[in-house]
C-alpha positions in Angstrom: 55.9 146.7 202.2 53.8 144.1 200.1 54.2 141.6 203.0 52.9 144.0 205.5 49.9 144.8 203.2 49.3 141.2 202.8 49.2 140.5 206.5 46.8 143.2 207.2 44.4 142.1 204.4 44.7 138.3 206.0 44.1 139.7 209.4 41.0 141.7 208.3 39.4 138.9 206.4 39.9 136.4 209.4 38.2 139.0 211.7 35.4 139.6 209.2 34.7 135.7 208.8 34.8 135.5 212.6 32.3 138.4 213.0 29.9 136.8 210.3 30.1 133.3 211.5 27.3 131.8 213.3 27.7 131.3 216.9 28.7 128.0 218.0 26.2 126.3 220.4 26.0 122.9 221.6 23.3 122.0 219.0 25.5 123.0 216.1 28.4 121.0 217.5 25.9 118.0 217.9 24.6 118.6 214.4 28.2 118.5 213.1 29.1 115.3 214.7 26.0 113.7 213.9 26.5 114.8 210.0 30.0 113.6 210.3 29.2 110.3 211.5 26.4 109.6 208.8 28.9 110.7 206.2 31.5 108.2 207.6 29.0 105.5 207.5 28.1 106.4 204.0 31.5 106.1 203.0 31.6 102.6 204.5 28.5 101.5 202.8 29.7 102.8 199.5 33.0 100.5 200.1 30.8 97.6 200.4 30.3 97.4 196.7 34.1 96.7 196.4 33.2 93.6 198.6 30.2 92.6 196.7 32.2 92.7 193.4 35.0 90.6 195.0 32.5 88.1 196.5 30.8 87.5 193.0 34.0 87.6 190.8 35.7 85.1 193.4 33.0 82.6 193.7 32.5 82.5 189.9 34.6 81.8 186.9 37.5 83.8 185.6 35.9 84.2 182.2 33.4 86.4 183.6 35.1 88.7 186.1 35.4 91.7 184.0 31.6 91.4 183.3 30.9 91.2 187.0 33.1 94.4 187.8 31.2 96.4 185.0 27.7 95.2 186.6 28.9 96.5 190.0 30.4 99.7 189.1 27.3 100.5 186.8 24.9 99.5 189.2 26.2 102.1 192.1 26.3 104.7 189.1 23.0 104.1 187.6 21.2 103.5 190.8 22.6 106.8 192.3 21.2 108.9 189.6 18.0 107.1 189.4 17.4 107.4 193.2 18.3 111.1 192.9 15.4 111.6 190.4 12.8 109.4 191.3 13.6 106.9 194.1 14.3 109.2 196.9 11.0 111.2 196.3 9.1 108.0 196.2 10.7 106.7 199.3 10.8 110.0 201.7 8.4 112.4 199.9 5.0 113.4 201.5 3.2 110.1 202.3 -0.4 109.0 201.1 0.4 105.6 202.9 1.8 103.9 199.9 4.4 106.1 198.3 6.0 109.6 198.4 4.6 112.3 196.2 7.3 115.0 196.7 11.2 115.6 196.9 11.9 114.4 193.5 15.6 115.3 192.2 15.9 116.7 195.8 13.4 119.5 195.2 12.8 121.2 198.6 15.1 118.6 200.3 17.3 120.2 202.9 19.0 117.1 204.5 21.3 116.3 201.6 23.4 114.2 204.0 20.5 111.8 204.5 19.9 111.5 200.8 23.3 110.4 200.0 23.1 107.7 202.7 20.0 106.4 201.5 21.4 106.5 197.9 24.1 103.9 198.7 21.7 101.7 200.3 19.4 101.6 197.2 22.3 100.5 195.0 23.1 97.8 197.7 19.8 96.3 197.3 20.1 96.3 193.4 23.4 94.7 193.4 22.2 91.4 195.3 20.6 90.5 192.0 23.9 90.7 190.3 25.4 87.7 192.2 22.4 85.5 191.4 22.4 86.1 187.5 26.2 85.9 187.1 27.6 84.3 184.3 24.5 84.3 181.7 22.5 87.6 182.0 22.7 90.2 179.2 24.4 93.3 180.8 21.9 95.7 179.1 19.0 93.5 180.6 20.7 93.5 184.0 21.1 97.3 183.9 17.5 97.9 182.9 16.1 95.8 185.9 18.8 97.8 188.3 17.0 101.1 187.0 13.5 99.6 187.9 14.8 98.4 191.3 16.5 101.7 192.5 13.8 103.8 190.8 10.5 102.3 191.8 10.5 98.7 193.5 12.9 99.3 196.2 11.7 103.0 197.2 8.3 101.8 197.5 9.2 99.0 199.9 11.3 101.7 201.8 8.4 104.0 201.9 6.1 101.5 203.5 8.5 100.8 206.3 10.9 103.8 206.8 9.0 106.6 205.0 5.7 106.7 207.0 3.9 104.1 205.1 1.3 101.7 205.9 3.6 99.0 207.3 5.4 101.3 209.5 1.9 102.4 211.1 1.5 98.7 212.1 4.5 98.9 214.3 7.1 96.9 212.0 10.5 97.0 213.2 13.6 96.8 210.7 16.3 99.2 212.1 18.7 98.9 209.1 17.1 96.8 206.4 16.9 93.0 206.7 13.6 93.2 204.9 13.7 96.7 203.2 17.2 96.0 201.5 17.9 92.5 201.6 14.7 90.6 201.3 13.7 92.9 198.5 16.9 92.3 196.7 16.7 88.7 197.1 13.1 88.3 196.0 14.1 90.2 192.8 16.9 87.9 192.3 15.0 84.8 192.8 12.1 85.8 190.2 14.8 86.9 187.8 16.7 83.5 187.9 13.3 81.8 187.4 13.2 83.4 184.1 16.8 83.2 183.3 17.4 79.7 184.1 20.6 77.8 185.2 23.9 78.0 183.8 24.9 75.5 181.0 26.0 72.3 182.9 24.9 73.0 186.1 22.2 70.4 186.2 22.5 66.9 184.6 19.3 64.7 185.1 19.1 64.5 188.7 22.6 65.5 189.6 24.0 68.9 190.7 27.3 69.7 189.3 29.6 71.9 191.0 31.0 74.9 189.1 33.9 76.1 191.5 34.6 79.8 191.9 38.1 80.6 190.4 39.4 82.7 193.2 38.3 82.0 196.7 40.9 84.3 198.4 39.5 87.2 196.5 36.1 86.0 197.6 37.1 86.0 201.3 38.7 89.5 201.0 35.2 90.6 199.7 33.6 89.1 202.7 35.7 90.8 205.1 35.3 94.4 203.2 31.4 93.4 203.4 31.7 93.0 207.3 33.8 96.1 207.8 31.3 98.2 205.9 28.4 96.7 207.5 29.4 98.5 210.7 28.5 101.7 208.8 25.5 99.9 207.3 24.0 99.2 210.7 25.7 101.9 212.8 24.9 104.8 210.4 21.2 103.8 210.4 21.1 105.5 213.9 21.5 108.7 212.0 23.2 110.3 214.8 26.5 109.8 216.6 24.7 108.6 219.8 27.3 107.5 222.3 25.0 104.9 223.7 23.1 103.4 220.8 25.9 103.3 218.3 28.3 101.0 220.3 25.6 98.7 220.8 24.6 98.5 217.2 28.3 97.8 216.2 28.6 95.0 218.9 25.5 93.3 218.0 26.6 93.5 214.4 29.9 91.9 215.2 28.6 89.1 217.5 25.9 88.1 215.2 28.4 87.9 212.2 30.7 85.9 214.4 27.8 83.5 215.3 27.0 83.1 211.6 30.6 82.1 210.8 31.0 79.5 213.8 27.6 77.7 213.2 27.9 77.6 209.4 31.3 76.1 209.8 30.4 73.6 212.5 27.1 72.7 210.7 28.7 72.1 207.2 31.2 69.8 209.0 28.5 67.7 210.5 26.3 67.8 207.2 29.0 67.4 204.5 31.9 65.9 206.6 34.1 68.8 205.6 34.2 72.5 206.8 33.1 74.2 203.7 34.9 77.6 203.0 32.5 79.2 200.7 29.5 78.4 203.1 31.5 79.5 206.1 32.2 82.9 204.4 28.6 83.1 203.5 28.0 82.5 207.0 29.3 85.8 208.1 27.1 87.4 205.6 23.9 85.4 206.9 24.6 86.5 210.3 25.1 90.1 209.2 21.9 90.0 207.5 20.1 88.3 210.1 20.9 90.9 212.7 20.4 94.1 210.6 16.7 94.3 211.4 17.0 94.1 215.1 20.7 95.3 215.7 19.4 98.2 217.8 16.6 96.1 219.7 18.1 93.0 220.8 20.6 92.1 223.7 24.3 90.9 223.1 23.0 87.2 224.0 20.2 87.5 221.5 22.5 88.8 218.7 24.7 85.7 219.2 21.5 83.4 219.1 20.3 85.0 215.9 23.7 84.6 214.1 24.0 81.1 215.1 20.5 80.1 213.8 21.3 82.3 210.6 24.3 80.2 210.0 22.4 76.9 210.2 19.4 78.0 208.1 21.9 79.4 205.7 23.5 76.0 205.0 20.2 74.3 204.5 18.8 77.3 202.5 21.5 76.9 199.8 21.1 73.2 199.8 17.3 73.4 199.1 17.6 76.4 196.6 20.6 74.6 194.7 19.6 70.9 195.0 15.8 70.9 195.6 14.3 73.8 193.9 17.3 73.8 191.3 17.7 77.5 191.2 21.1 78.2 190.1 22.5 81.0 192.3 26.4 81.1 192.0 27.2 83.0 195.0 24.3 82.0 197.4 22.7 85.7 197.3 19.1 84.3 197.6 19.8 82.4 200.7 22.0 84.8 202.3 19.9 87.9 201.7 16.3 86.4 201.5 16.2 83.3 204.0 18.4 85.0 206.4 16.7 88.3 205.7 13.3 86.7 206.7 14.8 85.1 209.8 16.3 88.3 210.9 13.0 90.1 210.4 11.1 87.6 212.4 13.9 87.3 215.2 12.8 90.6 216.1 9.5 89.5 217.2 11.1 86.9 219.5 14.2 89.0 220.7 13.2 92.3 220.9 13.8 93.4 224.6 11.0 95.5 224.9 8.3 93.8 223.0 9.6 90.3 221.9 7.9 86.9 222.8 11.0 85.8 224.6 10.6 88.6 226.9 7.1 88.3 227.5 5.8 90.7 224.7 3.5 88.1 223.3 3.1 87.1 219.8 1.8 90.7 218.5 5.2 91.9 217.3 5.8 88.7 215.6 2.7 88.7 213.7 3.2 92.5 212.5 6.8 91.3 211.1 5.3 88.5 209.4 2.8 90.7 207.8 5.5 93.2 206.6 7.6 90.2 205.2 4.5 88.8 203.1 3.6 92.4 201.7 7.2 92.8 200.7 7.6 89.4 199.1 4.4 89.9 196.9 5.1 93.2 196.0 8.6 92.5 194.8 7.9 89.4 193.2 5.0 90.7 191.1 6.7 93.9 190.1 10.1 92.4 189.5 8.5 89.5 187.5 6.5 91.7 185.4 9.6 93.6 184.4 11.7 90.6 183.9 8.9 89.2 181.8 8.7 92.3 179.5 12.5 92.4 179.1 12.6 88.8 178.0 9.7 89.3 175.7 11.1 92.3 174.2 14.6 91.0 173.4 15.8 88.3 175.6 17.4 88.4 178.8 20.1 85.6 178.4 23.2 85.4 176.4 23.6 83.0 173.6 25.1 79.5 174.3 28.2 80.5 172.4 28.7 83.6 174.5 28.2 81.8 177.7 30.8 79.2 176.9 33.4 81.7 175.8 32.6 83.9 179.0 30.9 87.3 179.3 34.1 89.3 179.5 34.9 88.4 175.9 31.2 88.1 174.7 30.0 91.5 176.3 33.3 93.5 176.5 35.7 92.2 174.0 38.3 91.8 176.5 39.5 89.6 179.7 40.0 90.3 183.3 43.1 88.0 182.9 46.0 87.8 180.6 45.5 84.4 178.5 48.1 85.0 175.8 50.8 82.9 177.4 48.5 80.0 178.0 47.1 80.2 174.7 50.3 80.3 172.8 51.4 77.2 174.8 48.5 75.1 173.6 49.3 71.9 171.5 50.8 72.5 168.3 48.9 69.8 166.8 45.9 72.1 166.9 45.2 74.5 163.9 46.3 77.9 164.4 43.3 80.4 164.7 40.9 77.5 163.8 37.2 78.4 164.1 36.1 78.0 167.6 39.6 77.5 168.8 39.8 80.6 170.9 36.3 79.8 172.5 37.3 76.4 173.3 40.6 77.2 175.0 39.3 80.2 176.9 36.4 78.0 178.3 38.9 75.4 179.4 40.8 77.9 181.1 37.8 79.7 182.8 35.7 76.6 183.5 35.5 73.1 184.4 32.0 73.1 182.7 32.8 70.4 179.9 33.4 67.7 182.6 31.9 69.0 185.7 32.9 67.5 189.3 29.9 65.5 190.3 28.8 66.0 193.8 26.0 64.0 195.8 22.7 65.7 195.9 22.0 66.1 199.6 
């Protein structure tokens, strides 16, 4: 009897649910499919933060790995909340031409899917700074700067270009963020490093000392994760499951990244007589950054050309930043996201199939792209520079020399990403056990070649 009653209740509930449900229409199905695609893309972009973490940790020294993990996981967490409270409203609220004035804490916002997609983008912009300042910036200072980036600097740039602001009214084209995301993050990174200074031992007179990363295989896995996530980064920016547009976007993304790998490998072979693994891995990222602005606007051949050029300028950009400007960027973030971001944005003015100069469209679009780039550089440099200046004046932004030598894992977190016990126990018995500075010295030797850095010729 109980089974029969249960069956009747279940059948009744199903019938009542069907009766109350909204009728299925072509429009509702399309909306569901579009939303699902944007949510899948959101998850892919979120997963890119694992890639950023691996690239940064692998390309730097073992003694700073835990600190890098903490920076990245706190970036996505703080960034998401700040963007929810303030950033989204500044970026997509009612426009006065310069910033949004509504939608704070999602008040009155109905499209929550669009918000969460944009939130993971905001955190991506901020984490670019993490790689450039690795191994010597205070965690507290970095997190405060992240809050400024995700809460104000990035959203206002986004409003100018994607939120109906003054740059978008000029006809500026940046489909998925070569300028909005990547250039903004790179300019913030460059300015911060100018205030922060180089790592101990990086420069010696006129020479440039190599400070090798401790785990390039982990770094390479990070690059593949970023490449994988970029299909959502660019493809999701269509904001719809368009069966024509999305395959084109994903294809141009793949082709440009491949071109960046090939050209950076070949050019590094010509330039340095060896195919440099770290530069080649960054070549993939350079190609991806380069295509991001015009991924929906260029042909497949155009995408390959953009990637090939991005790989070459990446190599030269890293060399100039490292050896000429003597700006210490451990992972090459400024060159990848800044120089290749500028190139990718300008490339739209050349290779846009509708209005590009190569297709007879003249130089008008190229000029608009240059104006947008200049405006973003000025805004970000001034605001990020002012923020870092205040942080430095208030309490300093750099760890002490002793903390940098021992590693930020131990100095900032009281722990280490790797187990050193066995290696420490096997150290020479002639040394005094637990002598002052002994732990610092041995950890530094394990995680760094800084005391006797390998020299490389300045090219």
